[in-house]
Every structure is written in structure tokens, then in C-alpha cells.
C-alpha positions in Angstrom: 0.0 0.0 0.0 1.6 3.3 -1.0 2.1 6.0 1.6 -0.2 9.0 0.9 0.5 12.6 1.8 -2.2 12.4 4.5 -0.4 9.3 6.0 2.9 11.2 6.0 1.4 14.2 7.8 -0.2 11.9 10.4 3.1 10.2 11.0 4.9 13.6 11.4 2.3 14.8 13.9 2.6 11.5 15.9 6.4 11.8 15.7 6.2 15.4 17.0 3.9 14.4 19.9 6.1 11.4 20.8 9.2 13.6 20.5 7.6 16.0 22.9 7.1 13.3 25.4 10.7 12.2 25.0 12.0 15.7 25.2 10.0 16.5 28.4 11.4 13.3 29.9 15.0 14.2 28.8 14.9 17.9 29.7 12.8 17.5 32.9 15.2 14.9 34.4 18.1 17.0 33.3 16.8 20.1 34.9 16.0 18.2 38.1 19.5 16.8 38.1 21.1 20.2 37.6 18.9 22.3 39.9 17.8 19.9 42.6 20.6 17.2 42.8 23.3 19.7 41.8 24.8 17.4 39.1 27.1 18.6 36.4 25.0 19.4 33.3 26.5 16.6 31.1 25.7 14.0 33.8 22.2 15.3 34.4 21.5 15.5 30.7 22.9 12.0 30.1 20.5 10.6 32.8 17.6 12.3 31.2 18.6 11.1 27.7 18.8 7.5 28.9 15.3 7.7 30.5 13.9 9.2 27.3 15.2 6.2 25.2 12.4 3.9 26.6 9.7 6.5 26.0 10.9 7.2 22.5 11.3 3.5 21.4 7.9 2.4 22.6 6.0 5.4 21.2 7.8 5.3 17.8 7.6 1.6 17.3 4.0 1.1 18.4 2.4 4.5 17.5 4.4 6.7 15.2 5.7 4.1 12.6 3.3 1.3 13.6 6.1 -1.1 12.9 5.8 -4.9 13.0 9.5 -5.4 13.0 10.7 -7.6 15.8 12.2 -6.1 18.9 15.6 -7.7 18.3 16.0 -6.1 14.9 14.2 -2.8 15.4 15.6 -2.4 18.9 19.1 -3.0 17.7 18.8 -0.4 14.9 17.0 2.0 17.3 20.0 1.8 19.8 22.5 2.5 17.0 20.5 5.6 16.0 20.3 6.5 19.7 24.0 6.2 20.1 24.5 8.7 17.3 22.0 11.0 19.0 23.7 10.5 22.3 27.0 11.5 20.8 25.5 14.7 19.3 23.8 15.5 22.7 27.0 15.0 24.7 29.2 16.9 22.3 26.8 19.9 22.2 26.4 19.9 26.0 30.2 19.6 26.6 31.0 22.3 24.1 28.3 24.6 25.3 28.5 24.2 29.1 32.1 23.1 29.7 34.0 24.9 27.0 31.9 28.0 26.4 30.5 28.1 29.9 27.0 28.8 28.7 24.0 28.0 31.0 22.6 24.5 30.6 19.0 25.8 29.9 20.3 27.7 26.8 22.5 24.9 25.5 20.3 21.8 25.9 17.6 23.1 23.4 20.3 23.3 20.7 20.8 19.5 21.0 17.1 18.9 21.4 16.6 20.6 18.0 19.3 18.6 16.1 18.5 15.2 17.5 14.8 14.9 16.4 15.7 15.8 12.8 18.3 13.1 12.5 16.3 10.6 14.4 13.2 11.0 12.2 15.2 10.6 9.1 17.1 7.5 10.3 14.2 5.8 12.1 11.7 6.3 9.2 14.1 5.1 6.5 15.9 2.4 8.4 14.9 1.4 11.9 11.2 0.9 11.5 10.9 0.5 7.7 
């Protein structure tokens, strides 16, 4: 069955909503770690990122892409894409907060803009195809 424009828009909307849930998980835990637990920004963000992986995988597999790919294959591919996203996040956070000494709440949104663009492309074309 060919993918229609309407189906693509629906998938993009679902992706945006699931990404919002993942971002809230990531950024919320990061902010809690920095401001309540007084963790370094990279550690706090890493903790939030790891927690957001489960949210993201489940929503993308079951709801966004409605994939029937097995967990072993889709999960492995998803973790590879996640490792790339993790590297981007950590690099942006390290450069922004440690090298440039910029505040965490200003730096994290930069990574949270780059990551979804890359993730959508790779997950739609490879992970859940």
C-alpha cells in the first residue's frame, strides 16, 4: 500500500507528539538533576537522555511508525540511531556548558533541535521501515 501525503502528515504529527514526550522526559530529568541534585549538566542530561530512550522507542515503534519489525532487529537499529543522537547531545552539551561556559537551559535546546531531525530521518528510513 503506497504511503499517501495524508499518512505522512499523520506520522509527522505523531512523531512530534512522541518527541515532545521524550523531550519532556529528557529535559525534565536534566533540569531536576542540575537544579535539585546539583549534578554537572552533562551527567544530568545523560541521565535524562537514557530515560527518554524507553519513552521514545515504545512510542515510535507502536504508535508513530506502527512497525511490525521484531524487537531484536528494530531495537538494535534504534539503539544505533540513539548512540549517534547521544554523541551529538553529549558533544553539544560539553562544548556549550564546559568549553563555552553557557548556561545549561540555553545549551540543551540546541541539541534537542538537532536530535529529532536526525532521528526521524534514520528511524523512518531504516529502523522501522
